[in-house]
C-alpha positions in Angstrom: 54.5 53.6 288.1 55.5 52.6 284.6 58.7 53.7 282.8 58.4 57.0 281.1 59.9 58.6 278.0 62.9 59.9 280.0 63.2 57.2 282.7 64.6 53.7 282.5 65.0 51.2 285.4 67.4 48.3 285.5 68.1 45.8 288.3 71.9 45.5 287.5 74.4 47.1 285.1 75.2 45.7 281.7 77.4 47.4 279.2 74.6 47.2 276.6 72.8 49.8 278.6 75.2 52.3 277.0 72.8 52.1 274.1 70.0 53.5 276.3 72.3 56.4 277.4 73.1 57.0 273.8 69.3 57.1 273.0 68.7 59.6 275.8 71.6 61.9 274.6 70.2 61.8 271.0 66.6 62.6 272.1 65.5 64.8 275.0 67.8 63.4 277.7 66.8 61.1 280.5 67.7 59.1 283.6 68.8 55.5 283.9 68.5 53.9 287.3 70.6 50.9 288.2 69.2 48.9 291.2 65.5 49.3 290.5 63.1 46.7 289.0 60.6 47.3 286.2 58.1 48.8 288.6 60.6 51.3 290.0 61.0 49.4 293.3 64.5 49.5 294.8 66.3 46.2 294.6 69.7 47.5 295.5 73.2 46.8 294.2 76.3 45.5 296.0 79.0 46.5 293.6 78.2 50.2 293.6 81.7 51.3 294.4 83.2 49.7 291.3 80.3 50.9 289.2 80.8 54.5 290.3 84.3 54.2 288.7 83.4 52.0 285.7 80.2 53.6 284.4 81.5 57.2 283.9 84.7 55.9 282.2 82.7 53.6 279.8 80.3 56.4 279.0 83.2 58.7 278.1 85.2 56.1 276.2 82.3 54.6 274.1 80.0 57.6 273.7 82.4 60.6 274.1 80.1 62.4 276.5 79.9 63.1 280.2 76.9 62.2 282.4 76.1 62.8 286.0 76.5 59.4 287.9 75.0 59.7 291.4 74.8 57.2 294.2 71.6 57.1 296.3 70.6 55.1 299.4 67.1 54.3 300.7 66.2 51.7 303.4 69.8 50.5 303.5 69.7 49.7 299.8 72.0 51.5 297.2 71.1 52.4 293.7 72.7 54.5 291.0 71.2 57.3 289.0 72.8 58.1 285.5 71.5 61.5 284.3 72.0 62.2 280.6 71.5 65.7 279.0 70.3 66.1 275.4 73.2 66.7 273.1 73.0 69.1 270.1 75.1 66.8 267.9 74.6 63.1 267.1 76.0 60.6 269.6 76.9 57.0 268.5 77.7 53.8 270.2 80.1 51.6 268.3 79.0 53.3 265.0 75.3 52.8 265.9 72.9 55.7 266.5 70.2 55.0 269.1 67.2 57.2 269.9 64.7 57.2 272.8 61.2 57.4 271.4 58.3 57.1 273.9 59.3 54.4 276.4 61.4 52.4 273.9 64.9 52.6 272.4 65.3 52.4 268.7 68.4 52.0 266.5 68.2 54.5 263.7 68.8 53.2 260.2 68.2 54.2 256.6 65.9 57.2 256.1 65.3 57.6 259.8 69.0 58.0 260.4 69.4 60.4 257.5 66.6 62.6 258.9 68.1 62.5 262.4 71.6 63.5 261.3 70.2 66.3 259.1 68.2 67.6 262.0 71.2 67.6 264.3 73.0 69.6 261.7 70.2 72.1 261.6 69.3 71.0 258.0 66.2 69.9 256.3 65.8 67.1 253.7 65.2 69.5 250.8 68.5 71.4 251.5 70.8 68.5 250.9 73.0 69.0 247.7 72.8 66.5 244.9 75.9 65.8 242.6 75.8 65.4 238.8 73.0 67.9 238.2 73.7 71.3 236.7 71.8 74.5 236.3 71.6 73.9 232.5 69.6 70.7 233.3 66.8 72.7 234.8 63.7 73.4 232.8 63.8 76.9 231.2 60.0 77.2 230.9 59.6 76.7 234.7 62.4 79.2 235.5 60.7 81.7 233.2 57.4 81.0 234.9 59.0 81.7 238.3 60.4 85.0 237.0 57.0 86.2 235.9 55.2 85.0 239.1 57.9 86.5 241.3 57.8 89.8 239.5 54.0 90.0 239.8 54.1 89.1 243.5 56.4 92.1 244.2 58.2 89.9 246.8 61.5 90.1 244.9 63.5 92.9 243.2 62.2 94.0 239.8 65.5 92.8 238.4 64.3 89.2 238.6 63.1 89.4 235.0 66.6 90.0 233.8 68.4 87.7 236.3 70.1 84.7 234.7 69.4 81.2 236.0 72.4 81.0 238.3 71.4 84.3 240.0 67.9 83.1 240.6 69.1 79.8 242.1 71.6 81.6 244.3 69.0 84.2 245.5 66.6 81.4 246.4 69.5 79.6 248.3 69.0 76.5 246.2 72.7 75.7 245.8 75.6 74.8 248.0 78.9 75.7 246.4 78.8 74.0 242.9 75.9 71.6 243.8 72.2 72.1 243.5 70.0 71.2 246.4 67.2 68.7 246.3 64.7 71.5 246.5 66.1 72.9 243.2 65.6 69.5 241.5 62.0 69.3 242.8 61.1 72.8 241.8 62.8 73.2 238.4 64.0 69.9 237.0 61.8 68.5 234.1 61.9 65.0 235.6 62.5 65.2 239.4 61.3 61.6 239.9 64.5 60.4 238.2 66.3 61.6 241.4 63.6 61.5 244.0 61.2 58.5 243.9 57.5 59.2 244.5 57.8 62.9 243.6 54.4 63.1 241.8 50.7 63.5 242.6 48.0 60.8 242.2 44.4 62.0 241.8 41.4 59.7 241.8 37.6 60.1 241.6 35.7 57.7 244.0 32.0 56.9 244.1 32.7 55.2 247.5 36.0 54.5 249.4 36.6 51.3 247.4 35.0 52.3 244.1 37.6 54.2 242.0 36.1 55.4 238.8 39.0 57.2 237.1 42.4 58.6 238.0 45.4 60.7 236.8 49.1 60.8 237.7 50.7 64.2 237.6 54.4 64.3 236.9 56.9 67.1 236.4 58.5 69.6 238.7 56.5 71.1 241.6 55.4 74.2 239.8 54.1 72.1 236.9 52.4 69.7 239.3 50.6 72.5 241.1 49.3 74.0 237.9 48.3 70.7 236.3 46.7 69.3 239.4 44.6 72.4 239.9 43.5 72.3 236.2 42.5 68.6 236.4 40.6 69.1 239.7 38.6 72.0 238.3 38.0 70.9 234.8 37.7 67.1 235.1 36.9 66.1 238.7 34.6 68.8 240.1 31.2 69.7 238.9 30.6 73.4 238.2 27.2 74.8 239.2 25.9 77.4 236.8 24.1 80.6 237.9 23.4 83.9 236.2 24.0 87.5 237.4 21.9 89.4 234.9 23.2 88.2 231.5 26.5 87.0 233.0 27.0 83.3 233.2 28.9 82.3 236.4 30.3 78.9 237.2 30.7 78.0 240.9 32.4 75.0 242.3 31.4 73.1 245.5 34.6 74.3 247.1 36.3 77.6 246.6 39.4 77.5 244.3 41.5 79.3 246.9 40.8 76.5 249.5 41.7 73.8 247.0 44.8 75.6 246.0 45.9 76.1 249.7 45.3 72.5 250.5 47.4 71.4 247.5 50.2 73.8 248.4 50.1 72.6 252.0 50.6 69.0 250.8 53.5 69.9 248.5 55.4 72.0 251.1 54.8 69.7 254.1 55.4 66.4 252.3 58.2 64.1 253.4 59.8 63.5 250.0 62.2 60.9 251.5 59.2 58.6 252.0 59.2 57.8 248.2 55.4 58.0 248.4 53.3 60.4 246.2 50.8 62.9 247.3 47.3 61.5 247.0 44.1 63.4 246.3 40.8 61.5 246.7 37.8 63.3 245.2 34.2 62.3 245.9 30.9 64.0 245.0 30.9 66.1 248.1 34.4 66.0 249.6 38.1 66.1 248.7 40.8 64.4 250.8 44.5 65.6 250.4 47.0 63.2 251.9 50.8 63.5 252.2 53.5 61.8 254.2 55.1 64.2 256.6 55.2 65.3 260.2 54.6 68.3 262.4 57.4 70.0 264.3 58.1 68.8 267.8 55.5 69.9 270.4 53.1 71.1 267.6 49.5 70.2 267.5 46.9 70.5 264.8 45.3 73.4 266.7 48.6 75.3 266.8 49.1 74.7 263.0 45.6 75.7 262.0 44.4 78.3 264.4 46.8 80.0 266.8 50.4 80.0 265.4 52.2 79.7 262.2 54.5 76.6 261.8 57.6 76.0 259.9 57.1 74.0 256.7 58.6 70.6 256.4 60.6 71.8 253.3 61.5 75.4 254.0 63.5 75.9 250.7 60.5 74.7 248.7 58.1 76.8 250.6 60.4 79.9 250.2 60.3 79.5 246.4 56.5 79.3 246.4 56.3 82.3 248.7 58.6 84.4 246.4 56.5 83.4 243.4 53.3 84.5 245.2 51.8 81.1 245.5 51.6 81.3 249.3 51.4 84.0 251.9 53.7 84.2 255.0 53.8 80.7 256.2 51.0 79.8 258.7 48.4 82.0 257.0 47.3 79.5 254.4 45.3 77.3 256.7 43.6 80.4 258.3 42.6 81.6 254.8 41.1 78.2 254.1 39.0 78.4 257.2 37.8 81.9 256.5 37.0 81.2 252.8 34.9 78.2 253.8 33.0 80.4 256.3 32.3 82.8 253.5 31.0 80.0 251.3 28.8 78.7 254.2 30.4 75.3 254.3 32.3 73.3 256.9 35.8 74.5 257.8 38.5 72.1 256.5 39.2 69.1 258.7 42.9 68.7 259.6 44.1 65.2 260.6 47.6 64.1 261.6 48.5 60.6 262.5 51.4 58.1 262.0 50.7 57.8 258.3 50.9 61.5 257.5 48.9 64.7 257.2 45.3 65.0 255.9 43.2 67.9 254.8 39.6 67.1 254.2 37.1 69.5 252.5 33.5 68.5 252.9 30.0 69.7 252.1 26.7 68.2 253.2 24.4 67.1 250.4 20.8 65.9 250.5 22.0 62.4 249.3 24.7 62.2 251.9 22.3 63.2 254.7 19.7 60.7 253.6 22.3 58.0 253.7 22.7 58.8 257.3 19.0 58.1 257.8 18.3 61.6 258.9 14.7 62.9 258.9 13.4 65.4 256.4 13.3 68.2 258.9 16.9 67.5 260.0 18.1 67.6 256.4 16.2 70.9 255.8 17.8 72.6 258.8 21.3 71.4 258.1 21.2 72.4 254.4 19.7 75.8 255.3 22.5 76.4 257.8 25.1 75.4 255.3 23.6 77.6 252.6 22.9 80.7 254.7 25.7 80.4 257.3 23.3 80.3 260.3 19.7 79.7 261.4 17.4 81.0 264.1 14.5 79.4 266.0 12.1 81.6 263.9 13.6 80.4 260.7 13.2 76.7 261.8 9.6 77.4 262.5 9.0 78.7 259.0 10.9 76.1 257.0 9.6 73.2 259.0 6.1 74.6 259.7 6.4 73.9 263.4 5.9 75.6 266.8 8.6 77.5 268.7 8.8 74.7 271.2 9.2 72.0 268.5 11.8 74.1 266.7 13.8 74.4 270.0 13.6 70.6 270.3 14.8 70.1 266.7 17.7 72.4 267.3 18.7 70.8 270.6 18.8 67.4 268.9 20.9 68.6 266.0 23.4 70.2 268.5 24.7 66.7 269.4 26.4 66.2 266.0 25.7 68.9 263.5 25.3 72.5 264.8 26.6 74.8 267.5 24.6 77.5 269.4 25.9 81.1 269.3 24.7 83.6 271.9 22.5 83.1 275.0 19.1 81.7 274.8 16.7 84.3 273.4 16.1 86.5 270.4 19.8 86.9 269.6 20.5 83.1 269.5 21.6 81.6 266.2 23.0 78.2 265.1 26.0 77.5 262.9 27.6 74.3 261.6 29.8 72.5 264.0 33.3 73.8 263.8 32.4 77.2 262.4 32.5 79.0 265.8 35.9 77.4 266.8 37.4 78.1 263.4 38.7 74.6 262.5 37.1 71.2 262.2 39.9 69.0 263.3 38.2 67.6 266.4 34.9 66.7 264.9 34.6 63.1 263.9 30.8 62.8 263.5 31.0 62.1 259.7 33.1 58.9 260.1 
């Protein structure tokens, strides 16, 4: 049996193993066995009496914690079990901070150490105070924009229109004593990138993944970035399709504005600003990819984030300001709204991806060109585009649009069920078919487009 996240085996004791105990204490706890080889087989130790005295003393002297040190015997061989509980405050060994991650021990340094220490203090990165920045340095136009948005949202007292800048900052909990927090700089400073590297958004239009046609870089505080990025996406990057309702001219975009807005806000609120890496938005003819560095809370999955439960944003102070200004609903509803809005539009639900590099939200719509590039047959393309446009399709409708028999229509639908559509209802008159992911509500698990 291999070593696990909370188990480590050593044949004999060395003082350097105090680092492993430190790593367990800073993570989720664990057990260190002395007298077992890498396969967990008992090799035994002869100096167990001395170790039973030395190990607890060294743990207390070097780490300042107390662990259970237990002696075990099996088949006339002795081994020691050192059981370490997780500690709510940071534990160091000779000034070094170690952390158990997976089945390995890591020494925390730089940004990783900063995050760890903040987390142990119950703080987030955006709540850290920054010296040498005053309220007078913040952008008046953005503070005024917040007043108007907050008043219209009805999520703050009506007095917000008359509140001075200091009162607004205090009510948003964006200061700590005389210092402004990082969140205040990001939200209201005219040039936050002077203090926080990478605090901007890159937008690019791509014909293919390696063919960038044009791009923009959006600077300014987060309120400005949201407004400018949305304006650029709508008016420069996306094609508007024109239709008429009577004499009224109506412009429609391939993706609903609400969905684009929520994806952008998600990237801003969940971004790890300590990474010094900008948010990136890649726009194609039939898809948009929003990418930001960041992470999900411990024990959270994409499914929990997007379907069943709300999650805490990576930057709660930033998210709170956007909530007060009416940009977002109660946290956790944004992704649900995106899914529902895509359903109304008859397009695929957003695809949510999380890996070591960060968090991705992908918006996608099938086009005839895209489907032809996949070498799909004409009848396959007709069915897929019909489902996308109308929201669902039945066997009878397949017979009509493809001019085939009921049996052939059933065969067509069965073939498309592999990668493109899902069946709803039992076989019979009430059966219909929708795009994959529509029935489940999110599209995070479907990789057929790659």
